[in-house]
DSSP file (Angstrom, degrees, kcal/mol; ACC not computed):
  #  RESIDUE AA STRUCTURE BP1 BP2  ACC     N-H-->O    O-->H-N    N-H-->O    O-->H-N    TCO  KAPPA ALPHA  PHI   PSI    X-CA   Y-CA   Z-CA
    1    1 A M              0   0    0      0, 0.0     2,-0.4     0, 0.0     0, 0.0   0.000 360.0 360.0 360.0 123.2  -46.0  125.7   51.2
    2    2 A S        -     0   0    0      0, 0.0     2,-0.4     0, 0.0     0, 0.0  -0.860 360.0-165.1-110.7 140.9  -45.9  122.6   53.3
    3    3 A H        -     0   0    0     -2,-0.4     2,-0.1     3,-0.0     0, 0.0  -0.971  18.8-128.1-122.3 135.7  -47.1  119.2   52.3
    4    4 A S     >  -     0   0    0     -2,-0.4     4,-1.7     1,-0.1     3,-0.3  -0.432  24.8-114.7 -77.7 158.2  -47.7  116.3   54.6
    5    5 A K  H  > S+     0   0    0      1,-0.2     4,-2.4     2,-0.2     5,-0.2   0.838 115.6  59.0 -60.7 -33.4  -46.1  112.9   53.9
    6    6 A T  H  > S+     0   0    0      1,-0.2     4,-2.6     2,-0.2     5,-0.2   0.902 103.8  50.1 -64.1 -42.3  -49.6  111.4   53.3
    7    7 A E  H  > S+     0   0    0     -3,-0.3     4,-2.4     1,-0.2    -1,-0.2   0.899 111.9  48.1 -63.4 -40.4  -50.3  113.8   50.5
    8    8 A V  H  X S+     0   0    0     -4,-1.7     4,-2.2     2,-0.2    -2,-0.2   0.908 113.4  47.1 -67.1 -42.3  -47.1  113.0   48.8
    9    9 A V  H  X S+     0   0    0     -4,-2.4     4,-2.3     2,-0.2    -2,-0.2   0.920 114.4  46.5 -66.2 -44.4  -47.6  109.3   49.1
   10   10 A V  H  X S+     0   0    0     -4,-2.6     4,-2.4     2,-0.2    -2,-0.2   0.910 112.4  50.6 -65.3 -42.2  -51.2  109.5   47.9
   11   11 A G  H  X S+     0   0    0     -4,-2.4     4,-2.2    -5,-0.2    -1,-0.2   0.904 111.1  48.8 -61.4 -41.9  -50.2  111.7   45.0
   12   12 A G  H  X S+     0   0    0     -4,-2.2     4,-2.5     2,-0.2    -2,-0.2   0.887 111.0  50.3 -64.4 -40.0  -47.4  109.2   44.0
   13   13 A A  H  X S+     0   0    0     -4,-2.3     4,-2.3     2,-0.2    -2,-0.2   0.899 110.8  48.9 -66.3 -40.5  -49.8  106.3   44.2
   14   14 A V  H  X S+     0   0    0     -4,-2.4     4,-2.1     2,-0.2    -2,-0.2   0.910 112.3  48.6 -65.2 -41.8  -52.3  108.1   41.9
   15   15 A L  H  X S+     0   0    0     -4,-2.2     4,-2.2     2,-0.2    -2,-0.2   0.910 111.7  49.0 -64.3 -43.0  -49.6  109.0   39.4
   16   16 A A  H  X S+     0   0    0     -4,-2.5     4,-2.4     1,-0.2    -2,-0.2   0.889 110.9  50.6 -63.9 -39.5  -48.3  105.4   39.4
   17   17 A A  H  X S+     0   0    0     -4,-2.3     4,-2.3     2,-0.2    -1,-0.2   0.892 109.9  50.6 -65.5 -39.0  -51.9  104.1   38.9
   18   18 A A  H  X S+     0   0    0     -4,-2.1     4,-2.3     2,-0.2    -2,-0.2   0.915 111.5  47.0 -65.9 -42.8  -52.4  106.5   36.0
   19   19 A V  H  X S+     0   0    0     -4,-2.2     4,-2.3     2,-0.2    -2,-0.2   0.917 112.2  50.8 -64.2 -42.8  -49.1  105.4   34.3
   20   20 A G  H  X S+     0   0    0     -4,-2.4     4,-2.2     1,-0.2    -2,-0.2   0.896 110.0  50.1 -60.5 -41.0  -50.1  101.7   34.8
   21   21 A F  H  X S+     0   0    0     -4,-2.3     4,-2.6     2,-0.2    -2,-0.2   0.913 109.9  50.1 -64.3 -43.7  -53.5  102.4   33.3
   22   22 A L  H  X S+     0   0    0     -4,-2.3     4,-2.4     1,-0.2    -2,-0.2   0.897 110.9  49.2 -62.7 -40.8  -52.0  104.1   30.2
   23   23 A L  H  X S+     0   0    0     -4,-2.3     4,-2.0     2,-0.2    -1,-0.2   0.906 111.9  49.2 -64.3 -41.2  -49.6  101.2   29.7
   24   24 A F  H  X S+     0   0    0     -4,-2.2     4,-2.6     2,-0.2    -2,-0.2   0.931 112.5  47.2 -62.9 -46.3  -52.4   98.7   30.0
   25   25 A V  H  X S+     0   0    0     -4,-2.6     4,-1.9     1,-0.2     6,-0.3   0.910 111.7  49.8 -64.3 -43.0  -54.6  100.6   27.5
   26   26 A S  H  <>S+     0   0    0     -4,-2.4     5,-1.8     1,-0.2     6,-0.9   0.878 114.5  45.0 -66.0 -36.0  -51.7  101.0   25.0
   27   27 A N  H ><5S+     0   0    0     -4,-2.0     3,-0.6     4,-0.2    -2,-0.2   0.896 113.1  50.2 -72.1 -40.1  -50.9   97.3   25.2
   28   28 A A  H 3<5S+     0   0    0     -4,-2.6    -2,-0.2     1,-0.2    -1,-0.2   0.804 113.8  44.7 -69.3 -29.8  -54.6   96.2   24.9
   29   29 A T  T 3<5S-     0   0    0     -4,-1.9    -1,-0.2    -5,-0.2    -2,-0.2   0.461 113.8-112.7 -95.8  -0.9  -55.3   98.3   21.9
   30   30 A G  T < 5S+     0   0    0     -3,-0.6    -3,-0.2    -4,-0.4    -4,-0.1   0.626  85.0 116.9  83.5  12.9  -52.1   97.4   20.0
   31   31 A F      < +     0   0    0     -5,-1.8    -4,-0.2    -6,-0.3    -5,-0.1   0.260  36.8 128.7 -96.2  12.6  -50.5  100.8   20.2
   32   32 A S        -     0   0    0     -6,-0.9    -9,-0.0    -5,-0.2    -5,-0.0  -0.414  55.4-143.8 -68.9 144.2  -47.6   99.7   22.3
   33   33 A G        +     0   0    0     -2,-0.1    -1,-0.1     3,-0.0     2,-0.1   0.662  68.6  98.0 -82.3 -17.1  -44.2  100.7   20.9
   34   34 A G        +     0   0    0      2,-0.0    -2,-0.1     0, 0.0     0, 0.0  -0.361  67.8  29.2 -77.8 152.0  -42.4   97.6   21.9
   35   35 A G        -     0   0    0     -2,-0.1     2,-0.3    50,-0.0    50,-0.0   0.474  68.0-127.2  80.8 137.7  -41.7   94.7   19.6
   36   36 A S        +     0   0    0      2,-0.0    50,-1.5    47,-0.0     2,-0.3  -0.838  27.2 175.2-117.5 158.8  -41.3   94.7   15.9
   37   37 A G  E     -A   85   0A   0     -2,-0.3    48,-0.2    48,-0.2    27,-0.1  -0.904  27.2-112.7-149.8 175.9  -43.0   92.7   13.3
   38   38 A Y  E     -A   84   0A   0     46,-2.5    46,-2.5    -2,-0.3     2,-0.2  -0.929  34.3-113.6-119.5 146.0  -43.4   92.2    9.6
   39   39 A P  E     +A   83   0A   0      0, 0.0    84,-3.4     0, 0.0    85,-0.4  -0.518  31.1 176.5 -83.6 143.7  -46.5   93.0    7.5
   40   40 A L  E     -A   82   0A   0     42,-2.3    42,-2.9    83,-0.2     2,-0.3  -0.939  15.9-143.0-133.5 157.5  -48.7   90.4    5.8
   41   41 A T  E     +Ab  81 125A   0     83,-2.7    85,-2.8    -2,-0.3     2,-0.3  -0.882  16.7 176.2-125.3 156.7  -51.9   90.9    3.8
   42   42 A A  E     -A   80   0A   0     38,-2.2    38,-3.5    -2,-0.3     2,-0.5  -0.979  21.2-140.4-152.7 150.0  -55.2   89.0    3.4
   43   43 A S  E     -A   79   0A   0     83,-0.5     2,-0.3    -2,-0.3    36,-0.2  -0.966  22.5-166.9-118.5 117.7  -58.4   89.8    1.5
   44   44 A F  E     -A   78   0A   0     34,-2.5    34,-2.9    -2,-0.5     3,-0.2  -0.797  27.1-144.1-107.4 145.0  -61.6   88.7    3.3
   45   45 A R  S    S+     0   0    0     -2,-0.3     2,-0.3     1,-0.3    -1,-0.1   0.869  98.1  11.6 -67.1 -38.3  -65.2   88.5    1.9
   46   46 A S        +     0   0    0     32,-0.1    86,-2.2    31,-0.1    -1,-0.3  -0.977  56.9 178.8-144.5 128.1  -66.4   89.7    5.4
   47   47 A A    >   +     0   0    0     -2,-0.3     3,-2.0    -3,-0.2    -1,-0.0  -0.160  23.8 164.7-118.9  37.3  -64.3   91.1    8.2
   48   48 A D  T 3   +     0   0    0      1,-0.3     3,-0.1    84,-0.1    85,-0.1  -0.306  68.7  16.0 -56.7 133.5  -67.2   91.8   10.7
   49   49 A G  T 3  S+     0   0    0      1,-0.2     2,-0.5    83,-0.1    58,-0.5   0.429  97.2 117.9  84.8  -0.5  -65.9   92.4   14.2
   50   50 A I    <   +     0   0    0     -3,-2.0     2,-0.3    56,-0.1    -1,-0.2  -0.872  33.9 162.0-103.4 131.1  -62.3   93.1   13.1
   51   51 A T    >   -     0   0    0     -2,-0.5     3,-2.1    -3,-0.1    15,-0.3  -0.851  51.3 -69.0-134.7 171.4  -60.7   96.5   13.7
   52   52 A I  T 3  S+     0   0    0     -2,-0.3    15,-0.2     1,-0.3     3,-0.1  -0.472 123.8  31.1 -62.2 130.2  -57.2   97.9   13.9
   53   53 A G  T 3  S+     0   0    0     13,-2.6    -1,-0.3     1,-0.3    14,-0.1   0.289  83.5 143.9 100.2  -7.9  -55.6   96.4   17.0
   54   54 A T    <   -     0   0    0     -3,-2.1    12,-2.0    12,-0.1    -1,-0.3  -0.365  57.1-100.3 -63.1 143.0  -57.5   93.1   16.8
   55   55 A D  E     -C   65   0A   0     52,-0.3    54,-2.5    10,-0.2     2,-0.5  -0.308  24.5-151.9 -65.1 145.3  -55.3   90.1   17.9
   56   56 A V  E     -Cd  64 109A   0      8,-2.4     7,-3.0    52,-0.2     8,-1.3  -0.994  24.8-169.9-113.7 124.0  -53.7   87.8   15.4
   57   57 A R  E     -Cd  62 110A   0     52,-3.2    54,-2.8    -2,-0.5     2,-0.4  -0.877  23.4-167.7-123.6 149.7  -53.3   84.3   16.9
   58   58 A L  E >  S-Cd  61 111A   0      3,-2.3     3,-1.7    -2,-0.3    54,-0.1  -0.985  87.3 -11.1-132.0 119.8  -51.6   81.1   16.0
   59   59 A A  T 3  S-     0   0    0     52,-0.5     3,-0.1    -2,-0.4    -1,-0.1   0.827 130.7 -56.3  56.8  33.8  -52.6   78.0   18.1
   60   60 A G  T 3  S+     0   0    0      1,-0.2     2,-0.5     0, 0.0    -1,-0.3   0.448 114.3 116.7  82.5  -0.1  -54.4   80.4   20.5
   61   61 A V  E <  S-C   58   0A   0     -3,-1.7    -3,-2.3     2,-0.0     2,-0.3  -0.877  71.0-117.4-106.8 131.6  -51.3   82.5   21.2
   62   62 A K  E     +C   57   0A   0     -2,-0.5    -5,-0.3    -5,-0.2     3,-0.1  -0.507  41.9 161.5 -68.2 123.0  -51.2   86.2   20.2
   63   63 A I  E     -     0   0A   0     -7,-3.0    22,-2.9    -2,-0.3     2,-0.3   0.354  61.5 -20.8-121.6   1.0  -48.4   86.7   17.6
   64   64 A G  E     -CE  56  84A   0     -8,-1.3    -8,-2.4    20,-0.2     2,-0.3  -0.980  59.9-108.4 178.9-170.6  -49.5   90.0   16.1
   65   65 A T  E     -CE  55  83A   0     18,-1.6    18,-2.9    -2,-0.3     2,-0.4  -0.945  32.8 -98.5-142.0 161.1  -52.2   92.6   15.5
   66   66 A V  E     + E   0  82A   0    -12,-2.0   -13,-2.6    -2,-0.3    16,-0.3  -0.710  35.5 178.1 -79.5 128.8  -54.3   94.0   12.7
   67   67 A T  E     +     0   0A   0     14,-2.7     2,-0.3    -2,-0.4    15,-0.2   0.549  60.3  11.8-111.1 -11.8  -52.7   97.2   11.4
   68   68 A G  E     - E   0  81A   0     13,-1.6    13,-2.8   -17,-0.1     2,-0.4  -0.944  48.6-174.8-166.6 144.5  -55.0   98.2    8.6
   69   69 A I  E     + E   0  80A   0     -2,-0.3     2,-0.3    11,-0.2    11,-0.2  -0.990  17.3 162.0-140.7 131.4  -58.4   97.4    7.0
   70   70 A A  E     - E   0  79A   0      9,-2.2     9,-2.7    -2,-0.4     2,-0.4  -0.996  38.8-113.3-148.8 147.5  -59.7   99.0    3.8
   71   71 A L  E     - E   0  78A   0     -2,-0.3     7,-0.2     7,-0.2    -2,-0.0  -0.683  26.4-137.9 -79.7 128.1  -62.5   98.2    1.3
   72   72 A N  E  >> - E   0  77A   0      5,-2.9     4,-2.5    -2,-0.4     5,-0.5  -0.798  10.1-156.5 -85.0 113.9  -61.1   97.2   -2.1
   73   73 A P  T  45S+     0   0    0      0, 0.0    -1,-0.1     0, 0.0    -2,-0.0   0.675  89.0  50.8 -69.8 -15.7  -63.4   99.1   -4.6
   74   74 A E  T  45S+     0   0    0      3,-0.1    -2,-0.0     1,-0.1    -3,-0.0   0.863 125.0  22.7 -86.7 -39.0  -62.5   96.6   -7.4
   75   75 A T  T  45S-     0   0    0      2,-0.2     3,-0.1    -3,-0.1    -1,-0.1   0.581  92.8-133.1-103.4 -12.6  -63.2   93.3   -5.6
   76   76 A F  T  <5 +     0   0    0     -4,-2.5     2,-0.3     1,-0.2    -5,-0.1   0.857  64.8 127.1  58.1  37.6  -65.5   94.6   -2.9
   77   77 A R  E   <S- E   0  72A   0     -5,-0.5    -5,-2.9    -7,-0.0     2,-0.9  -0.813  70.1-104.4-118.1 160.9  -63.5   92.7   -0.3
   78   78 A A  E     -AE  44  71A   0    -34,-2.9   -34,-2.5    -2,-0.3     2,-0.6  -0.776  31.3-153.4 -89.4 105.0  -61.9   93.8    2.9
   79   79 A D  E     -AE  43  70A   0     -9,-2.7    -9,-2.2    -2,-0.9     2,-0.4  -0.704  19.1-168.4 -80.1 121.4  -58.2   94.1    2.3
   80   80 A T  E     -AE  42  69A   0    -38,-3.5   -38,-2.2    -2,-0.6     2,-0.4  -0.906  15.4-158.8-119.5 138.2  -56.5   93.6    5.7
   81   81 A T  E     -AE  41  68A   0    -13,-2.8   -14,-2.7    -2,-0.4   -13,-1.6  -0.961  14.3-174.6-114.2 132.5  -52.9   94.2    6.8
   82   82 A I  E     -AE  40  66A   0    -42,-2.9   -42,-2.3    -2,-0.4     2,-0.5  -0.881  18.8-139.4-122.3 156.8  -51.5   92.4    9.8
   83   83 A S  E     -AE  39  65A   0    -18,-2.9   -18,-1.6    -2,-0.3     2,-0.4  -0.979  19.6-165.5-116.5 125.5  -48.2   92.6   11.6
   84   84 A V  E     -AE  38  64A   0    -46,-2.5   -46,-2.5    -2,-0.5   -20,-0.2  -0.892  32.8 -95.5-112.9 139.7  -46.6   89.4   12.8
   85   85 A S  E >   -A   37   0A   0    -22,-2.9     3,-1.9    -2,-0.4   -48,-0.2  -0.212  32.2-126.4 -52.1 138.2  -43.8   89.1   15.4
   86   86 A E  T 3  S+     0   0    0    -50,-1.5    -1,-0.1     1,-0.3   -49,-0.1   0.757 106.3  61.2 -63.0 -25.7  -40.4   88.8   13.6
   87   87 A N  T 3  S+     0   0    0      2,-0.0     2,-0.5     1,-0.0    -1,-0.3   0.454  90.4  82.8 -83.2   2.3  -39.5   85.7   15.5
   88   88 A I    <   -     0   0    0     -3,-1.9     2,-0.6   -25,-0.1    -4,-0.1  -0.929  64.1-160.7-108.3 121.2  -42.5   83.8   14.0
   89   89 A E        -     0   0    0     -2,-0.5    32,-0.1    30,-0.0    -3,-0.0  -0.903   7.8-154.6-103.1 121.0  -42.1   82.3   10.6
   90   90 A I        -     0   0    0     -2,-0.6    30,-3.0    30,-0.2     4,-0.0  -0.815  22.7-115.8 -95.5 125.3  -45.5   81.5    8.9
   91   91 A P  B >   -H  119   0B   0      0, 0.0     3,-1.6     0, 0.0    28,-0.3  -0.318  24.3-123.5 -57.5 143.6  -45.4   78.8    6.2
   92   92 A D  T 3  S+     0   0    0     26,-2.9    27,-0.1     1,-0.3    33,-0.1   0.559 108.0  55.8 -73.5  -6.3  -46.3   80.3    2.8
   93   93 A D  T 3  S+     0   0    0     25,-0.3    -1,-0.3    23,-0.1    22,-0.1   0.128  82.0 130.5-106.3  20.8  -49.3   77.9    2.3
   94   94 A S    <   -     0   0    0     -3,-1.6    34,-0.6    20,-0.1    33,-0.4  -0.292  50.0-134.9 -72.4 156.7  -51.0   78.9    5.5
   95   95 A A  E     -Fg 112 128A   0     17,-2.7    17,-2.9    32,-0.1     2,-0.4  -0.742  12.5-156.1-107.0 159.4  -54.7   79.8    5.8
   96   96 A I  E     +Fg 111 129A   0     32,-2.3    34,-1.6    -2,-0.3     2,-0.3  -0.998  15.2 172.9-137.5 140.1  -56.1   82.8    7.7
   97   97 A S  E     -Fg 110 130A   0     13,-2.5    13,-3.2    -2,-0.4     2,-0.6  -0.966  36.8-112.8-144.8 159.8  -59.7   83.2    9.0
   98   98 A V  E     -F  109   0A   0     32,-2.0     2,-0.3    -2,-0.3    35,-0.2  -0.862  45.4-176.8 -91.6 119.0  -61.8   85.5   11.2
   99   99 A S  E     -F  108   0A   0      9,-3.0     9,-2.4    -2,-0.6     2,-0.4  -0.743  18.6-132.1-117.7 164.5  -62.7   83.5   14.3
  100  100 A S  E     -F  107   0A   0     -2,-0.3     7,-0.2     7,-0.2     6,-0.1  -0.895  11.0-139.7-118.4 146.3  -64.9   84.2   17.3
  101  101 A E  S    S-     0   0    0      5,-2.4     2,-0.3    -2,-0.4     3,-0.1   0.486  75.8 -63.9 -79.5  -2.7  -64.1   83.7   21.0
  102  102 A G  S    S-     0   0    0      3,-0.2    -1,-0.3     4,-0.2     0, 0.0  -0.902  74.5 -48.9 145.4-173.0  -67.6   82.4   21.5
  103  103 A L  S    S+     0   0    0     -2,-0.3    -1,-0.1     1,-0.2    32,-0.1   0.889 139.1  22.5 -61.2 -40.5  -71.2   83.5   21.3
  104  104 A L  S    S+     0   0    0     -3,-0.1    -1,-0.2     2,-0.0     2,-0.0   0.453 106.7  98.6-107.4  -2.0  -70.6   86.7   23.3
  105  105 A G  S    S-     0   0    0      1,-0.1    -3,-0.2     0, 0.0     2,-0.1  -0.267  74.4-101.9 -82.4 171.1  -66.8   87.1   22.8
  106  106 A G        -     0   0    0     -5,-0.1    -5,-2.4    -6,-0.1     2,-0.2  -0.248  36.2-101.5 -83.9 175.7  -65.1   89.3   20.3
  107  107 A N  E     + F   0 100A   0    -58,-0.5     2,-0.3    -7,-0.2   -52,-0.3  -0.620  35.9 177.8 -96.5 158.5  -63.5   88.3   17.0
  108  108 A F  E     - F   0  99A   0     -9,-2.4    -9,-3.0    -2,-0.2     2,-0.5  -0.951  33.9-101.7-149.5 166.7  -59.9   87.7   16.2
  109  109 A I  E     -dF  56  98A   0    -54,-2.5   -52,-3.2    -2,-0.3     2,-0.5  -0.823  34.9-161.9 -94.9 129.7  -57.7   86.7   13.2
  110  110 A E  E     -dF  57  97A   0    -13,-3.2   -13,-2.5    -2,-0.5     2,-0.5  -0.949   6.3-151.8-116.0 130.1  -56.6   83.1   13.3
  111  111 A I  E     -dF  58  96A   0    -54,-2.8   -52,-0.5    -2,-0.5   -15,-0.2  -0.880   4.0-159.7 -99.8 127.6  -53.7   81.7   11.3
  112  112 A L  E     - F   0  95A   0    -17,-2.9   -17,-2.7    -2,-0.5   -54,-0.1  -0.910  23.6-132.6-106.9 104.8  -53.9   78.1   10.4
  113  113 A P        -     0   0    0      0, 0.0   -21,-0.1     0, 0.0     2,-0.1  -0.248  16.1-147.8 -66.6 142.6  -50.3   77.0    9.5
  114  114 A G        -     0   0    0    -23,-0.2   -20,-0.1     2,-0.1   -22,-0.0  -0.137  23.5-109.3 -90.2-167.6  -49.6   75.0    6.4
  115  115 A G        +     0   0    0    -22,-0.1   -21,-0.0    -2,-0.1    -1,-0.0   0.296  68.7 127.4-110.8   8.4  -47.0   72.4    5.8
  116  116 A S        -     0   0    0      1,-0.1   -23,-0.1     2,-0.1    -2,-0.1  -0.379  56.3-142.7 -68.4 142.2  -44.7   74.2    3.4
  117  117 A P  S    S+     0   0    0      0, 0.0     2,-0.4     0, 0.0    -1,-0.1   0.565  80.7  85.8 -78.1  -7.1  -41.0   74.4    4.3
  118  118 A F  S    S-     0   0    0      1,-0.0   -26,-2.9   -29,-0.0   -25,-0.3  -0.791  73.3-138.5-100.2 137.0  -40.9   77.9    2.9
  119  119 A A  B     -H   91   0B   0     -2,-0.4     2,-0.1   -28,-0.3   -30,-0.0  -0.559  27.2 -97.4 -90.9 155.1  -41.9   80.9    5.1
  120  120 A M        -     0   0    0    -30,-3.0   -30,-0.2    -2,-0.2     2,-0.1  -0.455  40.3-127.1 -68.1 141.5  -43.9   83.9    3.9
  121  121 A E    >   -     0   0    0      1,-0.1     3,-2.4    -2,-0.1     2,-0.1  -0.438  39.4 -76.5 -82.9 161.6  -41.9   86.9    2.9
  122  122 A T  T 3  S+     0   0    0      1,-0.3   -82,-0.2    -2,-0.1    -1,-0.1  -0.404 125.1  18.9 -56.6 129.5  -42.4   90.4    4.3
  123  123 A G  T 3  S+     0   0    0    -84,-3.4    -1,-0.3     1,-0.2   -83,-0.2   0.514  93.8 154.6  82.9   5.6  -45.5   91.8    2.6
  124  124 A G    <   -     0   0    0     -3,-2.4   -83,-2.7   -85,-0.4     2,-0.4  -0.139  36.3-129.6 -63.8 162.6  -46.7   88.3    1.6
  125  125 A E  B     -b   41   0A   0    -85,-0.2     2,-0.4   -33,-0.1   -83,-0.2  -0.948   6.9-129.1-122.0 135.7  -50.3   87.6    0.9
  126  126 A F        -     0   0    0    -85,-2.8   -83,-0.5    -2,-0.4   -31,-0.1  -0.680  19.4-173.4 -76.6 128.8  -52.5   84.8    2.3
  127  127 A I  S    S+     0   0    0     -2,-0.4     2,-0.9   -33,-0.4    -1,-0.2   0.852  71.8  63.6 -89.3 -41.5  -54.4   83.1   -0.6
  128  128 A D  E    S+g   95   0A   0    -34,-0.6   -32,-2.3     2,-0.0     2,-0.3  -0.757  72.0 161.0 -89.6 102.6  -56.6   80.9    1.5
  129  129 A T  E     -g   96   0A   0     -2,-0.9     2,-0.4   -34,-0.2   -32,-0.2  -0.900  25.6-165.8-124.1 152.1  -58.9   83.2    3.5
  130  130 A Q  E     -g   97   0A   0    -34,-1.6   -32,-2.0    -2,-0.3     3,-0.1  -0.968  16.5-146.6-137.4 121.1  -62.2   82.7    5.3
  131  131 A G        -     0   0    0     -2,-0.4   -84,-0.2   -34,-0.2   -33,-0.1  -0.049  37.8 -67.7 -76.3-178.3  -64.3   85.7    6.5
  132  132 A S        -     0   0    0    -86,-2.2     2,-0.5   -35,-0.1    -1,-0.2  -0.365  44.8-128.0 -72.6 151.6  -66.5   86.0    9.5
  133  133 A V        -     0   0    0    -35,-0.2     2,-0.5    -3,-0.1    -1,-0.1  -0.871  20.6-124.4-102.2 131.3  -69.6   83.9    9.8
  134  134 A S     >  -     0   0    0     -2,-0.5     4,-1.8     1,-0.2     5,-0.1  -0.630  11.0-156.2 -78.2 121.8  -72.8   85.8   10.7
  135  135 A L  H  > S+     0   0    0     -2,-0.5     4,-2.3     1,-0.2     5,-0.2   0.868  94.0  56.1 -63.9 -36.7  -74.5   84.4   13.8
  136  136 A V  H  > S+     0   0    0      1,-0.2     4,-2.4     2,-0.2    -1,-0.2   0.917 107.0  48.1 -63.7 -43.4  -77.9   85.8   12.6
  137  137 A S  H  > S+     0   0    0      1,-0.2     4,-2.0     2,-0.2    -1,-0.2   0.878 111.0  51.5 -67.3 -35.3  -77.7   83.9    9.3
  138  138 A L  H  X S+     0   0    0     -4,-1.8     4,-2.0     2,-0.2    -2,-0.2   0.921 111.0  47.7 -64.0 -43.0  -76.7   80.7   11.0
  139  139 A L  H  X S+     0   0    0     -4,-2.3     4,-3.1     1,-0.2     5,-0.3   0.884 109.8  53.2 -65.4 -38.3  -79.7   81.1   13.4
  140  140 A M  H  X S+     0   0    0     -4,-2.4     4,-2.6     1,-0.2    -1,-0.2   0.893 109.0  49.0 -65.4 -38.2  -82.0   81.8   10.4
  141  141 A K  H  X>S+     0   0    0     -4,-2.0     5,-2.0     2,-0.2     4,-0.7   0.901 114.1  46.4 -64.9 -39.9  -80.9   78.6    8.7
  142  142 A F  H ><5S+     0   0    0     -4,-2.0     3,-0.6     2,-0.2    -2,-0.2   0.937 117.5  41.2 -67.8 -47.5  -81.4   76.6   11.9
  143  143 A V  H 3<5S+     0   0    0     -4,-3.1    -2,-0.2     1,-0.2    -1,-0.2   0.883 114.0  53.7 -68.6 -38.5  -84.9   78.1   12.6
  144  144 A G  H 3<5S-     0   0    0     -4,-2.6    -1,-0.2    -5,-0.3    -2,-0.2   0.611 107.8-126.0 -73.4 -11.3  -85.9   77.9    8.9
  145  145 A G  T <<5 -     0   0    0     -4,-0.7     2,-0.8    -3,-0.6    -3,-0.2   0.819  36.5-178.7  71.9  30.9  -85.0   74.3    8.8
  146  146 A D      < -     0   0    0     -5,-2.0    -1,-0.2    -6,-0.2    -2,-0.1  -0.529   5.7-170.9 -65.8 107.0  -82.7   74.6    5.8
  147  147 A G              0   0    0     -2,-0.8    -1,-0.2     1,-0.2    -5,-0.0   0.248 360.0 360.0 -88.6  12.4  -81.7   71.0    5.4
  148  148 A S              0   0    0      0, 0.0    -1,-0.2     0, 0.0    -2,-0.1   0.498 360.0 360.0 -80.6 360.0  -79.0   71.5    2.8
């Protein structure tokens, strides 16, 4: 069985493109194996738009990902677990919120650092949380003329 050089080169290029695509997808969805982190938890009133693999950002820079979301049946809040890069120390009085990239952009978790000299421990919990804001409810308040 003979193969021309062109077939071998094209086959190699297709294989390289497929591997590149798989690496891109695994990095974009948070399933990449590289990098280690430590878990932190937060409980949100509303976690609309947040899924496993969503970015966790500090000052606009990705420092981790969301690793778990579950409804707490006792508090009816969204208990969220995030993984933060080990080289980032988060002050223990920091706040965490669900933020939006814009009107048409996706949501992400934003950490707002506090001023404490003490860092959060592995498995620590954010006390100051702010859930996502519903764009529809904001528009209804604006259209309805709610002056409060």
